N, C-alpha and C positions, 0 to 999 in steps of 0.2 A: 327255285328262285329265278326270277326273270333277269335278263342281262342288265337292264337298267337298275333294278333293285340291288344287284351285286355291287354296282358302282356308286349308288346314291343312297341306299337305304330305303326310305319311303319314296317310291318312285312318283306317286301321284302328287305328293307335296312338292317334290322337286320340280316337276313339270309346271305346277301351278305358280310357284313362288320364286324359283331359283333360275330357271332356264334363261340364259342370256342376260342375267342381271348382276350376279355377284359370285365370288369364289365360294365353293362349297366343299367341305371335307366330310368323308365318311369312312368309318372303320369297319372292315369286313374280316371274315376268316382268312388269315394269311395263306393257308394251304390252298384255298380256292383260287386266289390270285396268282400264287407261285405256280400252280398247275397249268396256268395259261402260257407261261414262258419262264422256265427256270434258268439259273446260271448255267447249268449243264446243257440245257437246250441251246443257249446262245453260243456256248463253246463248240457244240457240234455244228451249228450253222456256219460259224466262222472257219473252223479248221477241217471239217470232214464232209461238207455238202456240195462242194464245187459251186458255191454261190458266186454270182457275177454282178458287176455293175449293170444297171443302176440300182439293183436290189441292196446294195451296200455302199456306204461312203464313210470316210474317216475325217474327223475334225479335231482341231487342237487350238485352245486359246482363242476361239472365235473365228478361226480360219478353216475352210474346207481344204483338205490336203489333195494334191493332184492324184488322179487315179494311177498314174504311172509309178507312184511310190509304193503301191501295194498290190498291183495286178500283174498278170502275165498272159501270154497267149498260149494256145494249144491247137490241136486238130482233132476232129471227130469224123470218122469215115472219110478222111481226106479233105474235109472242109475246115477252114480256119475258125477258131473261136477266140474272141477277145474279151477283155475285162474280167477274166477269172481271178479270184483272189489268190494271191500267193500267201499261204498261211504263215510262213516264216517272216516275211516282210510285215504283214499285218500285226503279228504278235510283237515284233520288235517295236513298231510304232505305238502299239497299245502300252507296252512296257515303258515307253518314253512319254506317256501322258496323253495319247490320242484317244478320243472317244470313237467307238465303233457304232455306226448308225445302221440298223437293219430297216430297210424301207419296204413298204407295201406288204407287210406280213399277213394282212387280211386276205391276200391272194393265195398263199401257199402254206401257211402254218395252221393245221387243222383246228386246234383249240381256239385260236383267234379268228379263224374263218367262221366257225360256228357262233362265236360271241357276236361278231359283226352282223351276221345274218339275222340273228334274233334282235339285236339292237336297232338295226335299220327298220325292221317291222314295227317295233315299239315306237320309234321316233318319227318315222316317215321321212328321214333324211339320209343321204348317202354317208357312209363312214369309211375311215381308213385307219391303218395301224402302222406305227413305227416303234422301234425299240432302241434304247440307248445304253450301251455298255461302256462304263467309264472307270478308269483305274483310280485307285485311292488318291484323294486329295486333288483331283483334276477337274477341269471344266471344259466342256466341248464348245459351248456357244456363249457369247456375251448376251447382255440383256436384249431381248427382242420380243416381238408380239406376232401372233399368228392370225391369219385371215379366216380362221374357223374356230369354233368352240373345241375345247380339248378336255378329255378325261385323262388323268395321269394316275398310274399306280405303280408302286415299287414292288419288285419281286426278289431283289437281293441287295444286301447292304443298306445304306441310307444316303440320302441326298438332301442338302440344305438348299431350299428354294427361296429366292428373292422374288416376291410377287408385289407388283405395284397396283394399288387400288385407289379409290377416291380419297382415302385418308393418307396417301403416301405409301412408301414401300413397307412391306412386312416380311417376316420369315416364317417358313413352314418346313419342318423336318419330316420328310417322307421316309417311312420304313415299311417293310412288308406288312400288308394288311390295311394300309391307309391309302385311300384314293382321294384325288382332288379334281375339282371341276374348275376350269378357267374359261370365262366367257371370251368371245372373239375380241381381239385387240388388247388383251391384258398383257402388259409388259412383264417379262419374267426371265430368270436365269437360274441355273442350278449347278451346284458343285458337290462332287462325291466327298464323303467323309473319310474315316480312317480305313475303310475296307472298300473293295470293289463294289460298284453300284450298277444295278440293272433296273431300268424303269421302262414302262410301256406308255406310249401316248396314243390315245384313240381320238382321232380328229373327226368332228361332225361338220360336214360341209353343208351348211344350212341352206335349205330352199326358202326363198323369201316371198313375201306378199308382192314385192315389186316384180319378181320373176314370174309369179303366177299371173299377175295382171297383164304383163307384157305378152305372155304366151296366149292369154285369153283374147286379147284384142289384136293379135298379130294379123289375123286374116282380114279384119276390118281395115286395118292400116294398109295392108298390101293391096287392097282393092281400090285405094285412092289412085286415080290415073297418074302415071309418071310423065306428065306433060312438062315441057320446059317452062320456066318462069318467063314472063314477058320481058322483052328488052326495054330498058328505060326506067326500071323500077328504082334504080339508085337515085335518080333525080326526082322521081315521082312515086313515093311509097304507096300512094293511093291505088296504084296499079295492082298491088298485092293485097291490101287490107280487106276490101270487100270480097274478092274471090277466096281469100283464106278463111274469112268468117263463114262463107257458104260451105266450104269443104269441112271445116270443123263442125258445123252444125249437122252436116250429113253424116260425118263420122260419129258424132254423139248419138245420132238417131240409130245408127247401126249398133253401137255399143249398148244402147238401151234395149235392143232386141235380143242381145245375147242371153241365152239360158244359163244362169249361174250353176244350176244343178248339173247340166250336161257338161259344162266346163270343168267342174270338179271331178266328174266321172272320167273325163279325158285325162286330167292330171293324175288321177289314181292309176289309170291304165298305163300312162307314160312311165310312171315310177315302177309299177309292178310288172312290167315287161322288159325292163332294161337293166336289171341287176345281173351280176355275173352268175354263170351256171355253177351251182354247188351240189355235187352229186357223189358224196362219199358213199362207198359201198355199192357203186353202180355196177361193178362186175358181178357181184352177188345177185343183184336184181336181174341182170341180163340172163344169168344162168337159171334163176328161178323161173323166168318166163319160158326159157327153152324147155325146162322140165315140166312146165304146165302148172296152172293154178286151178283150184277147185274150191268148193265151199269151205273146206277145212283149212285153207291157206291163211296164215296170219299175216296181216299187213299193218302198217302204221304210217301216220303222216311224217314226212321227212322233217326233222327239226329245222327251224329257220325258214321254211318255205310257206308262203301265203297260200290261201285258197279263197280268193274273193270272187263272188258270183255276181255277174251283171246280166240282166235280162237283155236279150237281143231278139225281140219278136217271139217266134215260137221256138227259139233256141236259147241256150245259156252260154255266156262267155266266161271261162274260168281263167283268172289271172294267176300265174304260177311263179312270178318273180322275174324270170328271164324270158318268158314267152307267155302266150295265151293259147287256149284251145277252145273250140266251140263244139258243144254237144247238144243233143235234142233236149228240149225243155222238159220233157217228162222224166228226165234223169235228175232233176233238181232235188226232189226229196232225198234221194240216195246221196247226192253230193252234200246236202245239209247234214245228213247223218255222219258222213265221213269227216266233214269239217269239225263236228262237235266231239268226235271221239279221239282218244289218244292212239288206241290200237283196236283192231277188230278182225274178225274172220269174214271172208267173203260171204259166207252164209248169213251173217248178221244183217245183210241188206235185203233179205227175202221179203220183208214187208213192203219194199218199194219196187223191186225188180224181179223178173223171173230169172231162172238159173243162168240161161245163156246171156241175158242182158247184163246181169251183175258181174259175170265173169269177163265179158268184153270190156265193160267200163273199168274194172279194176286193172285189167291188163293194160289198158290205155293209160291210166293214171300212174302205173308203175313205169311204163315206157317214157312218160313225159316228166318223171322225176318227182311228182307230188307224193307218191307212196313208195315205201321200201319194204322189202321182205323182212319178216322177223324170224331170225334163225332159232 
C-alpha cells in the first residue's frame, strides 16, 4: 500500500477531488498507523532518548511553556549541552495537563522518515511530521489554523476535534485507525477524551503555481537593468510610463521565449536533488562494497528514493532525491531495468551491460544510496 493510500484510501480520487478543497476522513488498519508511532514509542522519546529542544516543546491551555520549565544542561566530552529534557520535570508538567509536542519526527524516527520519503515522491511536495501527546481531558492549543495542508491520525486514545468549515464548526472524534485531512487554513482545535491521547500530524508544505512561475521568470526579471529611476517622476509620471511600458514589453518577450518543458525539468531537478539524505542500512551497504559484489549479489531499490532519468546529451543524469549523478548514456537501458524492478541480481543486467560495466554501475548506485544490499 502506498503512503498516500494509507492516509486517504483511494489515492487517485483524493488527488483529483479532495486536495486543498475539503476535510476528508479515512479509516485504515489501526495497527498500521499505531506502528508508525505508538504510545510506548512516545514514552521512550520523552524519558529515555536524551531528546533536546527544539525537537520538543510543551503547551497547555493554548500557551507554549518556557523551555526552562522542563529542560536542563549537561556536558559531553567537556562541551556544554543545553535544552536537554529533564524527564521528571516534563512528566510532572504532563501530569498537570501539558501536551508534549514532538517536532520534526520525519528527521529521526525511522517509520515516519520512511512514510514521508514515500509521500513526498507521491505528492511532489515537501512534508514534515509532529506528534502530540496529551493527558486525559486536556487541550494543548486553542482554535488555530496552519499555513500548510495537514494529515492527522490517532495512534493512542481518542481526541475530539473541533473543525471549522464552510458550513460552520463541526466535530470529529479521532480514534486509532482514523485519519483526517485538513486543507490549508482550516481552523481547528482538539481535546483528549477520557484516556491519554497521541496523534500524529503530517504537514504538506505545498509548492504553488505562483512559486513555480516566480522561479521560472526569475532570470528574465533579474536581467532588467538596475538603473535608477529618473528624478522628477513624482511631478511628471510620464517620465516613467513609456520607459516602463518598454521594459515590460521586453520582459514579456523574454518570458514568451522561455521553454516550459525545460522549466519543468529544472523544477523536478530542484526538488529531487534537495531532499534530506535517507540511508538506513548504509553501514551494511558499505561493508557489502568492501566485501565485493558480483553477478550473484542481490540488490534492491532503496524505499522512498526516486530514480528519475534525464537526458544530458550523450550522458544520463540520474536524480536521486538528495543529489544527482551523471553516467554514460549507454547505461540507460540498465537504469530503466533497475528502475522497473523491486529487487534483482547484478547478473540480471547482462542483457544491457558486460560483466565489468554492470558491476561498476551497481557499485556506484549502492555508494550513491539508490540501491541497497539484500541480506
